[in-house]
DOTORTI-413091 format. One record per residue (C-alpha): residue number from 1; x, y, z; residue in one letter. Coordinates in pm, 1 decimal, always signed. Layout:
% DOTORTI-413091
+-----+----------+----------+----------+-----+
|   n |        x |        y |        z | res |
+-----+----------+----------+----------+-----+
| NUM |        X |        Y |        Z |   A |
...
+-----+----------+----------+----------+-----+
This chain:
% DOTORTI-413091
+-----+----------+----------+----------+-----+
|   n |        x |        y |        z | res |
+-----+----------+----------+----------+-----+
|   1 |  +6479.4 |   -737.9 |  +3316.6 |   M |
|   2 |  +6772.5 |   -903.1 |  +3183.5 |   K |
|   3 |  +6727.7 |  -1201.6 |  +2968.7 |   K |
|   4 |  +6941.9 |  -1525.5 |  +3036.3 |   I |
|   5 |  +6928.1 |  -1810.4 |  +2782.0 |   A |
|   6 |  +7030.8 |  -2130.2 |  +2912.2 |   L |
|   7 |  +7105.0 |  -2410.4 |  +2659.4 |   I |
|   8 |  +7175.3 |  -2751.7 |  +2758.3 |   P |
|   9 |  +7346.7 |  -2930.5 |  +2487.5 |   A |
|  10 |  +7433.9 |  -3295.8 |  +2410.2 |   Y |
|  11 |  +7611.5 |  -3376.4 |  +2067.5 |   E |
|  12 |  +7480.2 |  -3062.1 |  +1898.8 |   P |
|  13 |  +7513.9 |  -2959.0 |  +1546.6 |   E |
|  14 |  +7592.4 |  -2638.2 |  +1374.9 |   E |
|  15 |  +7229.2 |  -2515.8 |  +1466.6 |   T |
|  16 |  +7379.5 |  -2428.1 |  +1827.0 |   L |
|  17 |  +7615.6 |  -2163.7 |  +1666.2 |   I |
|  18 |  +7330.7 |  -2035.7 |  +1479.7 |   T |
|  19 |  +7110.3 |  -2013.8 |  +1790.4 |   L |
|  20 |  +7379.3 |  -1838.6 |  +1986.1 |   I |
|  21 |  +7426.9 |  -1586.5 |  +1716.4 |   D |
|  22 |  +7065.9 |  -1509.1 |  +1683.0 |   N |
|  23 |  +7024.8 |  -1469.7 |  +2066.8 |   L |
|  24 |  +7321.4 |  -1251.0 |  +2086.1 |   K |
|  25 |  +7159.4 |   -997.0 |  +1828.6 |   V |
|  26 |  +6846.5 |   -982.5 |  +2065.8 |   E |
|  27 |  +7069.3 |   -899.7 |  +2380.7 |   N |
|  28 |  +7031.6 |  -1233.8 |  +2556.8 |   F |
|  29 |  +7305.8 |  -1333.9 |  +2798.3 |   Q |
|  30 |  +7381.0 |  -1695.6 |  +2709.5 |   I |
|  31 |  +7499.0 |  -1999.8 |  +2903.8 |   L |
|  32 |  +7577.6 |  -2329.5 |  +2738.3 |   V |
|  33 |  +7618.4 |  -2653.1 |  +2922.3 |   V |
|  34 |  +7813.5 |  -2911.6 |  +2735.5 |   D |
|  35 |  +7654.5 |  -3242.6 |  +2876.5 |   D |
|  36 |  +7943.3 |  -3477.0 |  +2822.8 |   G |
|  37 |  +7928.4 |  -3467.6 |  +2436.0 |   S |
|  38 |  +8295.7 |  -3578.8 |  +2397.1 |   G |
|  39 |  +8593.1 |  -3497.1 |  +2171.6 |   A |
|  40 |  +8393.4 |  -3522.7 |  +1839.4 |   K |
|  41 |  +8187.7 |  -3198.7 |  +1939.9 |   Y |
|  42 |  +8467.3 |  -3028.8 |  +2112.1 |   A |
|  43 |  +8527.9 |  -2792.9 |  +1798.6 |   P |
|  44 |  +8159.8 |  -2669.6 |  +1823.4 |   I |
|  45 |  +8176.4 |  -2586.0 |  +2179.7 |   F |
|  46 |  +8525.8 |  -2432.1 |  +2127.8 |   A |
|  47 |  +8357.8 |  -2184.1 |  +1888.7 |   R |
|  48 |  +8068.5 |  -2140.6 |  +2129.5 |   A |
|  49 |  +8308.2 |  -2041.1 |  +2408.7 |   S |
|  50 |  +8467.4 |  -1769.2 |  +2207.8 |   Q |
|  51 |  +8114.5 |  -1596.6 |  +2215.1 |   I |
|  52 |  +7946.8 |  -1714.0 |  +2530.3 |   V |
|  53 |  +8000.3 |  -1896.4 |  +2866.2 |   T |
|  54 |  +8022.6 |  -2269.0 |  +2830.7 |   V |
|  55 |  +8014.7 |  -2522.5 |  +3116.6 |   L |
|  56 |  +8113.0 |  -2885.5 |  +3076.1 |   T |
|  57 |  +8019.5 |  -3218.7 |  +3218.7 |   H |
|  58 |  +8304.1 |  -3474.7 |  +3159.3 |   E |
|  59 |  +8036.4 |  -3748.7 |  +3112.2 |   V |
|  60 |  +7672.9 |  -3728.6 |  +3001.3 |   N |
|  61 |  +7466.1 |  -3669.1 |  +3309.3 |   M |
|  62 |  +7129.8 |  -3591.8 |  +3159.8 |   G |
|  63 |  +6929.6 |  -3277.5 |  +3043.9 |   K |
|  64 |  +6784.1 |  -3232.0 |  +3391.4 |   G |
|  65 |  +7147.4 |  -3213.9 |  +3552.2 |   K |
|  66 |  +7253.1 |  -2996.6 |  +3268.5 |   A |
|  67 |  +6988.3 |  -2743.9 |  +3350.5 |   I |
|  68 |  +7065.2 |  -2758.7 |  +3717.7 |   K |
|  69 |  +7446.7 |  -2697.1 |  +3655.7 |   T |
|  70 |  +7346.2 |  -2395.3 |  +3449.0 |   G |
|  71 |  +7097.9 |  -2268.0 |  +3706.4 |   L |
|  72 |  +7350.9 |  -2295.2 |  +3977.6 |   T |
|  73 |  +7604.1 |  -2094.2 |  +3785.9 |   Y |
|  74 |  +7329.5 |  -1834.2 |  +3710.5 |   I |
|  75 |  +7240.8 |  -1813.2 |  +4075.3 |   Q |
|  76 |  +7599.1 |  -1723.7 |  +4155.3 |   K |
|  77 |  +7700.5 |  -1512.1 |  +3872.8 |   N |
|  78 |  +7396.9 |  -1309.9 |  +3731.4 |   F |
|  79 |  +7188.3 |  -1041.3 |  +3857.7 |   D |
|  80 |  +6873.1 |  -1115.1 |  +4034.1 |   S |
|  81 |  +6681.0 |   -886.2 |  +3828.2 |   D |
|  82 |  +6659.9 |  -1144.6 |  +3527.5 |   S |
|  83 |  +6440.8 |  -1389.3 |  +3340.3 |   V |
|  84 |  +6582.4 |  -1729.9 |  +3274.1 |   V |
|  85 |  +6474.0 |  -1904.7 |  +2955.4 |   V |
|  86 |  +6573.2 |  -2260.4 |  +2871.1 |   T |
|  87 |  +6596.7 |  -2348.0 |  +2484.8 |   L |
|  88 |  +6687.0 |  -2684.0 |  +2317.9 |   D |
|  89 |  +7020.8 |  -2678.8 |  +2140.6 |   A |
|  90 |  +6875.4 |  -2840.3 |  +1817.5 |   D |
|  91 |  +6743.5 |  -2515.1 |  +1678.5 |   G |
|  92 |  +6365.7 |  -2601.2 |  +1729.4 |   Q |
|  93 |  +6300.2 |  -2278.0 |  +1938.0 |   H |
|  94 |  +6281.6 |  -1950.1 |  +1744.3 |   K |
|  95 |  +6445.9 |  -1665.5 |  +1917.1 |   V |
|  96 |  +6125.7 |  -1459.1 |  +1872.5 |   S |
|  97 |  +5941.5 |  -1711.5 |  +2082.1 |   D |
|  98 |  +6182.9 |  -1710.2 |  +2330.7 |   A |
|  99 |  +6165.8 |  -1332.4 |  +2357.2 |   Q |
| 100 |  +5779.2 |  -1378.5 |  +2380.3 |   K |
| 101 |  +5777.1 |  -1615.4 |  +2680.3 |   I |
| 102 |  +6043.4 |  -1401.5 |  +2855.5 |   C |
| 103 |  +5804.0 |  -1098.1 |  +2835.4 |   V |
| 104 |  +5530.9 |  -1315.4 |  +2981.6 |   E |
| 105 |  +5753.0 |  -1436.4 |  +3265.8 |   A |
| 106 |  +5839.8 |  -1065.6 |  +3351.6 |   E |
| 107 |  +5466.2 |   -987.4 |  +3365.8 |   K |
| 108 |  +5404.5 |  -1285.6 |  +3602.4 |   F |
| 109 |  +5695.4 |  -1328.5 |  +3839.6 |   P |
| 110 |  +5686.5 |  -1652.7 |  +4014.1 |   G |
| 111 |  +5504.1 |  -1832.8 |  +3749.2 |   S |
| 112 |  +5626.1 |  -2107.7 |  +3494.5 |   L |
| 113 |  +5596.0 |  -2004.0 |  +3148.7 |   I |
| 114 |  +5585.8 |  -2270.3 |  +2875.4 |   L |
| 115 |  +5633.2 |  -2230.3 |  +2499.5 |   G |
| 116 |  +5347.0 |  -2443.8 |  +2372.5 |   S |
| 117 |  +5386.9 |  -2610.5 |  +2039.0 |   R |
| 118 |  +5105.1 |  -2706.4 |  +1806.5 |   T |
| 119 |  +5086.6 |  -3069.2 |  +1695.6 |   F |
| 120 |  +4965.4 |  -3083.1 |  +1333.5 |   G |
| 121 |  +5035.5 |  -3342.4 |  +1067.5 |   D |
| 122 |  +5399.3 |  -3195.3 |  +1008.1 |   K |
| 123 |  +5506.9 |  -3272.7 |  +1354.0 |   V |
| 124 |  +5671.5 |  -3633.8 |  +1360.5 |   P |
| 125 |  +5445.9 |  -3919.3 |  +1467.4 |   L |
| 126 |  +5678.1 |  -4000.9 |  +1763.9 |   R |
| 127 |  +5666.8 |  -3636.9 |  +1907.7 |   S |
| 128 |  +5284.2 |  -3627.8 |  +1869.7 |   R |
| 129 |  +5235.7 |  -3963.4 |  +2048.7 |   M |
| 130 |  +5486.1 |  -3890.8 |  +2323.7 |   G |
| 131 |  +5330.1 |  -3545.4 |  +2397.6 |   N |
| 132 |  +4983.8 |  -3685.7 |  +2374.5 |   G |
| 133 |  +5062.7 |  -3964.3 |  +2635.8 |   I |
| 134 |  +5242.0 |  -3734.2 |  +2881.8 |   T |
| 135 |  +4959.2 |  -3495.3 |  +2833.1 |   R |
| 136 |  +4697.8 |  -3737.0 |  +2926.1 |   F |
| 137 |  +4894.8 |  -3890.5 |  +3218.6 |   V |
| 138 |  +4972.7 |  -3531.7 |  +3368.3 |   Y |
| 139 |  +4589.9 |  -3460.9 |  +3325.9 |   R |
| 140 |  +4494.7 |  -3774.8 |  +3521.0 |   I |
| 141 |  +4747.9 |  -3709.2 |  +3801.9 |   I |
| 142 |  +4693.5 |  -3347.5 |  +3851.9 |   T |
| 143 |  +4344.0 |  -3267.7 |  +3702.4 |   G |
| 144 |  +4508.5 |  -2975.5 |  +3513.9 |   I |
| 145 |  +4527.2 |  -2940.9 |  +3149.2 |   A |
| 146 |  +4861.1 |  -2858.9 |  +2996.0 |   V |
| 147 |  +4890.1 |  -2888.1 |  +2623.9 |   H |
| 148 |  +5257.4 |  -2927.7 |  +2569.2 |   D |
| 149 |  +5413.0 |  -3109.2 |  +2869.0 |   T |
| 150 |  +5741.0 |  -3180.8 |  +2687.0 |   Q |
| 151 |  +5828.8 |  -2837.0 |  +2564.5 |   T |
| 152 |  +6196.0 |  -2734.4 |  +2636.0 |   G |
| 153 |  +6121.7 |  -2367.4 |  +2591.5 |   L |
| 154 |  +6041.1 |  -2255.9 |  +2935.3 |   R |
| 155 |  +6080.9 |  -1905.7 |  +3115.1 |   A |
| 156 |  +6072.4 |  -1811.2 |  +3480.9 |   F |
| 157 |  +6200.5 |  -1528.1 |  +3701.0 |   T |
| 158 |  +6533.4 |  -1534.0 |  +3881.4 |   F |
| 159 |  +6357.1 |  -1603.5 |  +4232.2 |   D |
| 160 |  +6234.6 |  -1930.2 |  +4088.5 |   M |
| 161 |  +6587.9 |  -2083.2 |  +4064.4 |   I |
| 162 |  +6599.9 |  -2235.9 |  +4417.8 |   P |
| 163 |  +6266.4 |  -2409.1 |  +4356.0 |   F |
| 164 |  +6384.1 |  -2530.3 |  +4013.8 |   M |
| 165 |  +6704.4 |  -2677.1 |  +4163.1 |   L |
| 166 |  +6510.7 |  -2859.2 |  +4436.9 |   G |
| 167 |  +6318.3 |  -3065.0 |  +4205.0 |   I |
| 168 |  +6415.5 |  -3439.9 |  +4156.1 |   E |
| 169 |  +6542.5 |  -3595.1 |  +3839.2 |   G |
| 170 |  +6855.6 |  -3560.1 |  +3632.1 |   D |
| 171 |  +6729.2 |  -3681.1 |  +3283.1 |   R |
| 172 |  +6429.4 |  -3616.9 |  +3074.7 |   Y |
| 173 |  +6211.0 |  -3691.4 |  +3377.0 |   E |
| 174 |  +6304.9 |  -3364.7 |  +3527.2 |   Y |
| 175 |  +6087.7 |  -3141.4 |  +3295.4 |   E |
| 176 |  +5795.4 |  -3364.5 |  +3388.2 |   M |
| 177 |  +5868.9 |  -3335.2 |  +3751.5 |   N |
| 178 |  +5891.8 |  -2964.6 |  +3730.6 |   V |
| 179 |  +5521.5 |  -2956.9 |  +3617.4 |   L |
| 180 |  +5400.0 |  -3194.0 |  +3874.6 |   L |
| 181 |  +5586.0 |  -3010.4 |  +4175.8 |   V |
| 182 |  +5466.1 |  -2678.8 |  +4032.7 |   S |
| 183 |  +5115.4 |  -2813.7 |  +4048.2 |   T |
| 184 |  +5162.0 |  -2939.4 |  +4401.5 |   R |
| 185 |  +5316.1 |  -2604.1 |  +4508.3 |   K |
| 186 |  +5027.6 |  -2419.2 |  +4341.4 |   K |
| 187 |  +5281.6 |  -2222.1 |  +4107.0 |   I |
| 188 |  +5088.1 |  -2078.6 |  +3813.2 |   S |
| 189 |  +5169.9 |  -2257.4 |  +3490.7 |   I |
| 190 |  +5108.2 |  -2029.0 |  +3169.3 |   K |
| 191 |  +5124.6 |  -2153.5 |  +2814.8 |   E |
| 192 |  +5213.0 |  -1921.7 |  +2517.7 |   I |
| 193 |  +5170.7 |  -2060.8 |  +2163.2 |   D |
| 194 |  +5504.0 |  -2072.5 |  +1970.8 |   I |
| 195 |  +5596.6 |  -2197.6 |  +1615.2 |   E |
| 196 |  +5673.8 |  -2568.2 |  +1598.4 |   T |
| 197 |  +6021.1 |  -2625.5 |  +1390.7 |   L |
| 198 |  +6137.3 |  -2981.7 |  +1328.0 |   Y |
| 199 |  +6444.2 |  -3093.5 |  +1112.7 |   F |
| 200 |  +6502.0 |  -3424.6 |   +948.4 |   D |
| 201 |  +6182.9 |  -3565.7 |  +1123.3 |   N |
| 202 |  +6335.3 |  -3477.4 |  +1459.4 |   N |
| 203 |  +6628.7 |  -3707.8 |  +1401.0 |   Q |
| 204 |  +6859.1 |  -3496.6 |  +1614.6 |   G |
| 205 |  +6647.5 |  -3572.4 |  +1937.4 |   S |
| 206 |  +6843.9 |  -3779.6 |  +2197.9 |   H |
| 207 |  +6524.1 |  -3890.5 |  +2367.4 |   F |
| 208 |  +6505.0 |  -4269.6 |  +2393.9 |   S |
| 209 |  +6141.6 |  -4383.8 |  +2361.1 |   T |
| 210 |  +6185.4 |  -4668.4 |  +2579.6 |   I |
| 211 |  +6444.1 |  -4580.3 |  +2829.3 |   R |
| 212 |  +6356.1 |  -4214.4 |  +2881.6 |   D |
| 213 |  +5968.0 |  -4281.1 |  +2883.0 |   S |
| 214 |  +6026.8 |  -4531.0 |  +3151.8 |   F |
| 215 |  +6204.4 |  -4256.6 |  +3370.9 |   R |
| 216 |  +5912.2 |  -4028.3 |  +3316.5 |   V |
| 217 |  +5638.0 |  -4292.6 |  +3396.0 |   Y |
| 218 |  +5837.9 |  -4501.1 |  +3639.4 |   K |
| 219 |  +5659.2 |  -4409.2 |  +3944.6 |   N |
| 220 |  +5319.0 |  -4474.3 |  +3767.7 |   I |
| 221 |  +5439.6 |  -4799.4 |  +3635.5 |   L |
| 222 |  +5565.4 |  -4911.4 |  +3980.1 |   K |
| 223 |  +5230.3 |  -4823.3 |  +4130.9 |   F |
| 224 |  +5052.2 |  -5021.6 |  +3872.5 |   A |
| 225 |  +5275.9 |  -5317.6 |  +3929.6 |   A |
| 226 |  +5211.0 |  -5300.6 |  +4306.0 |   S |
| 227 |  +4830.6 |  -5268.6 |  +4242.1 |   S |
| 228 |  +4850.0 |  -5571.5 |  +4010.8 |   I |
| 229 |  +5019.7 |  -5762.6 |  +4269.3 |   T |
| 230 |  +4755.7 |  -5666.1 |  +4522.0 |   G |
| 231 |  +4494.5 |  -5739.7 |  +4274.3 |   F |
| 232 |  +4611.1 |  -6098.7 |  +4191.5 |   I |
| 233 |  +4629.0 |  -6169.4 |  +4569.8 |   I |
| 234 |  +4287.7 |  -6018.8 |  +4624.2 |   D |
| 235 |  +4129.9 |  -6193.6 |  +4323.3 |   Y |
| 236 |  +4268.9 |  -6525.7 |  +4401.5 |   M |
| 237 |  +4159.2 |  -6515.3 |  +4772.2 |   M |
| 238 |  +3815.4 |  -6385.8 |  +4674.0 |   Y |
| 239 |  +3762.1 |  -6655.6 |  +4405.4 |   S |
| 240 |  +3875.9 |  -6928.5 |  +4646.5 |   I |
| 241 |  +3645.7 |  -6793.9 |  +4927.4 |   L |
| 242 |  +3357.6 |  -6764.1 |  +4703.4 |   V |
| 243 |  +3382.5 |  -7123.5 |  +4594.9 |   L |
| 244 |  +3429.8 |  -7242.0 |  +4970.4 |   V |
| 245 |  +3157.8 |  -7034.0 |  +5114.3 |   T |
| 246 |  +2941.3 |  -7140.3 |  +4816.9 |   G |
| 247 |  +3018.6 |  -7514.5 |  +4887.9 |   A |
| 248 |  +2904.9 |  -7467.7 |  +5254.9 |   F |
| 249 |  +2560.9 |  -7338.4 |  +5116.7 |   G |
| 250 |  +2623.0 |  -6970.8 |  +5206.3 |   M |
| 251 |  +2394.9 |  -6737.8 |  +4989.5 |   S |
| 252 |  +2538.6 |  -6510.7 |  +4721.7 |   I |
| 253 |  +2415.6 |  -6212.2 |  +4942.7 |   A |
| 254 |  +2644.0 |  -6309.9 |  +5219.1 |   L |
| 255 |  +2919.9 |  -6499.1 |  +5034.3 |   S |
| 256 |  +3012.6 |  -6225.6 |  +4789.8 |   V |
| 257 |  +3053.7 |  -5927.7 |  +5041.0 |   P |
| 258 |  +3226.7 |  -6159.8 |  +5306.3 |   L |
| 259 |  +3472.4 |  -6302.9 |  +5054.0 |   S |
| 260 |  +3545.6 |  -5948.8 |  +4914.0 |   N |
| 261 |  +3613.7 |  -5810.4 |  +5264.2 |   V |
| 262 |  +3859.7 |  -6087.5 |  +5372.0 |   I |
| 263 |  +4037.7 |  -6073.6 |  +5038.8 |   A |
| 264 |  +4069.5 |  -5684.8 |  +5051.4 |   R |
| 265 |  +4219.3 |  -5687.5 |  +5392.4 |   I |
| 266 |  +4487.9 |  -5936.1 |  +5299.7 |   T |
| 267 |  +4571.3 |  -5769.0 |  +4974.0 |   S |
| 268 |  +4558.7 |  -5424.3 |  +5135.8 |   S |
| 269 |  +4842.3 |  -5520.4 |  +5381.7 |   S |
| 270 |  +5065.1 |  -5626.6 |  +5103.8 |   V |
| 271 |  +4990.8 |  -5336.0 |  +4882.9 |   N |
| 272 |  +5073.7 |  -5087.6 |  +5172.5 |   F |
| 273 |  +5413.4 |  -5244.4 |  +5237.2 |   T |
| 274 |  +5503.9 |  -5228.6 |  +4863.7 |   I |
| 275 |  +5390.1 |  -4881.9 |  +4808.9 |   N |
| 276 |  +5548.8 |  -4743.4 |  +5104.7 |   K |
| 277 |  +5885.1 |  -4908.6 |  +5077.8 |   K |
| 278 |  +5928.3 |  -4941.7 |  +4705.9 |   L |
| 279 |  +5691.1 |  -4707.3 |  +4497.8 |   V |
| 280 |  +5695.7 |  -4378.5 |  +4688.1 |   F |
| 281 |  +5997.5 |  -4461.2 |  +4912.1 |   K |
| 282 |  +5813.0 |  -4288.5 |  +5196.7 |   N |
| 283 |  +6026.4 |  -4222.2 |  +5512.9 |   Q |
| 284 |  +5734.4 |  -4100.7 |  +5743.2 |   D |
| 285 |  +5614.8 |  -4291.4 |  +6040.7 |   S |
| 286 |  +5454.6 |  -4630.9 |  +5958.4 |   T |
| 287 |  +5189.9 |  -4584.5 |  +6207.8 |   L |
| 288 |  +5101.4 |  -4234.4 |  +6067.8 |   K |
| 289 |  +5081.9 |  -4351.0 |  +5687.4 |   T |
| 290 |  +4947.3 |  -4692.8 |  +5805.0 |   G |
| 291 |  +4642.4 |  -4517.5 |  +5963.8 |   I |
| 292 |  +4595.6 |  -4304.2 |  +5667.8 |   Q |
| 293 |  +4639.9 |  -4593.6 |  +5419.7 |   Y |
| 294 |  +4393.5 |  -4814.7 |  +5604.1 |   F |
| 295 |  +4143.3 |  -4525.7 |  +5629.6 |   A |
| 296 |  +4168.4 |  -4503.2 |  +5249.0 |   L |
| 297 |  +4140.9 |  -4878.6 |  +5216.3 |   A |
| 298 |  +3834.6 |  -4884.3 |  +5435.2 |   L |
| 299 |  +3659.7 |  -4634.1 |  +5228.6 |   C |
| 300 |  +3766.1 |  -4820.5 |  +4914.8 |   I |
| 301 |  +3652.4 |  -5144.5 |  +5069.3 |   L |
| 302 |  +3310.2 |  -4993.7 |  +5147.7 |   I |
| 303 |  +3258.1 |  -4843.7 |  +4795.3 |   G |
| 304 |  +3412.7 |  -5159.0 |  +4640.4 |   N |
| 305 |  +3194.7 |  -5406.8 |  +4827.7 |   T |
| 306 |  +2886.2 |  -5183.8 |  +4755.2 |   F |
| 307 |  +2964.2 |  -5152.9 |  +4376.6 |   L |
| 308 |  +3040.2 |  -5532.6 |  +4354.6 |   L |
| 309 |  +2729.3 |  -5625.7 |  +4536.0 |   S |
| 310 |  +2524.2 |  -5384.8 |  +4320.1 |   Y |
| 311 |  +2672.4 |  -5530.3 |  +3991.7 |   L |
| 312 |  +2611.3 |  -5903.3 |  +4091.3 |   V |
| 313 |  +2285.5 |  -5892.9 |  +4266.7 |   E |
| 314 |  +2101.6 |  -5599.4 |  +4101.8 |   K |
| 315 |  +2249.5 |  -5609.1 |  +3753.0 |   L |
| 316 |  +2307.5 |  -5976.7 |  +3728.9 |   G |
| 317 |  +2671.7 |  -5926.4 |  +3615.3 |   V |
| 318 |  +2890.4 |  -6236.6 |  +3644.2 |   N |
| 319 |  +3046.2 |  -6231.5 |  +3996.9 |   K |
| 320 |  +3407.0 |  -6266.9 |  +3864.8 |   Y |
| 321 |  +3361.5 |  -6007.7 |  +3589.4 |   A |
| 322 |  +3203.1 |  -5769.1 |  +3847.3 |   G |
| 323 |  +3510.0 |  -5804.3 |  +4050.1 |   K |
| 324 |  +3735.2 |  -5695.0 |  +3757.9 |   L |
| 325 |  +3523.6 |  -5395.1 |  +3684.8 |   V |
| 326 |  +3514.1 |  -5280.1 |  +4042.7 |   T |
| 327 |  +3891.1 |  -5307.0 |  +4093.2 |   E |
| 328 |  +3948.8 |  -5111.5 |  +3772.8 |   L |
| 329 |  +3701.7 |  -4843.0 |  +3880.4 |   T |
| 330 |  +3890.5 |  -4759.4 |  +4218.0 |   F |
| 331 |  +4261.3 |  -4785.3 |  +4086.3 |   F |
| 332 |  +4299.5 |  -4432.7 |  +3974.6 |   T |
| 333 |  +4130.6 |  -4306.5 |  +4284.5 |   F |
| 334 |  +4366.6 |  -4500.0 |  +4504.9 |   S |
| 335 |  +4662.9 |  -4358.4 |  +4300.7 |   W |
| 336 |  +4574.1 |  -3998.3 |  +4334.7 |   L |
| 337 |  +4525.6 |  -4032.7 |  +4718.0 |   I |
| 338 |  +4836.7 |  -4219.6 |  +4795.2 |   Q |
| 339 |  +5059.3 |  -4003.9 |  +4563.6 |   K |
| 340 |  +4938.8 |  -3669.8 |  +4685.2 |   F |
| 341 |  +4817.3 |  -3745.7 |  +5042.5 |   V |
| 342 |  +4941.8 |  -4045.4 |  +5217.5 |   I |
| 343 |  +5296.9 |  -4083.0 |  +5054.4 |   F |
| 344 |  +5339.7 |  -3725.8 |  +4948.6 |   R |
| 345 |  +5703.6 |  -3617.9 |  +4935.6 |   K |
| 346 |  +5791.6 |  -3289.5 |  +5138.4 |   K |
| 347 |  +5746.2 |  -2979.9 |  +4927.7 |   D |
| 348 |  +6048.4 |  -2840.4 |  +4781.5 |   V |
| 349 |  +6160.1 |  -2524.0 |  +4956.7 |   Q |
+-----+----------+----------+----------+-----+
């Protein structure tokens, strides 16, 4: 199969020209997307355009958008009997590794092949930490272990292009979204070990630790904020009701579960509204999602009340501390069900 190298580039150095030359030697067809690098970098792209096709964004639109621009062009202008490989413009990826994952993509059409880096002591701390966090988050959300969630060296067959174009995200979050949607669509993800190359402690990276990390994790952060809001309402009502019912002489065996049930019903109503409208931005029928959500809330309430009563009555845990432990226990379970069942976005076609 023909090999197409797609290189999204923003403010590249001379390494881009070196990369292009090395890819040409190995008979890659090459497409570069200048993601609004500006006049300062025009000479580099001018040189590149004498060798390969260069597409240009007038302003910076993000790595995800640059990849989509390239894939749209490939879909219209290249043969379907091809493998596409994306490479970063900073020279971190060896051409031999690009070759390796292209071969794997040809063996497994319809799969997503990742060039998986090792993360030893020579890798900059920021890169090790960033990949470690996203690897953990991805494992929690999907239940699937991917060693290198942030690799830019990825290969797939031509028939995967419509799928890749349908995935949300225009900046660095796009690459994480590809992995998340691939998992949901049951697209096979395969990792191939590659050599790790970093120059000047990875100073050439345009990844903003704060801004771009927020884009990657924003849905999880919004869900956490919603859950915290619901928890505050829940915990305050629970605490007040425990005090009130206790003041009227009600036993702990009745006071704790009754207070917990009333507080949970109130906070669940608030939490459902926030999650549907702001976190997952779900457009499905409120009745449909409401039934599913409150069925989940009922299951959580039963488990929540049972665990709380067990901690307080059987183990002698403080009734306020027991409430904290119980809420933390059910947080992850609630996130997974809401994300992938209740407020699940329609699959990309």
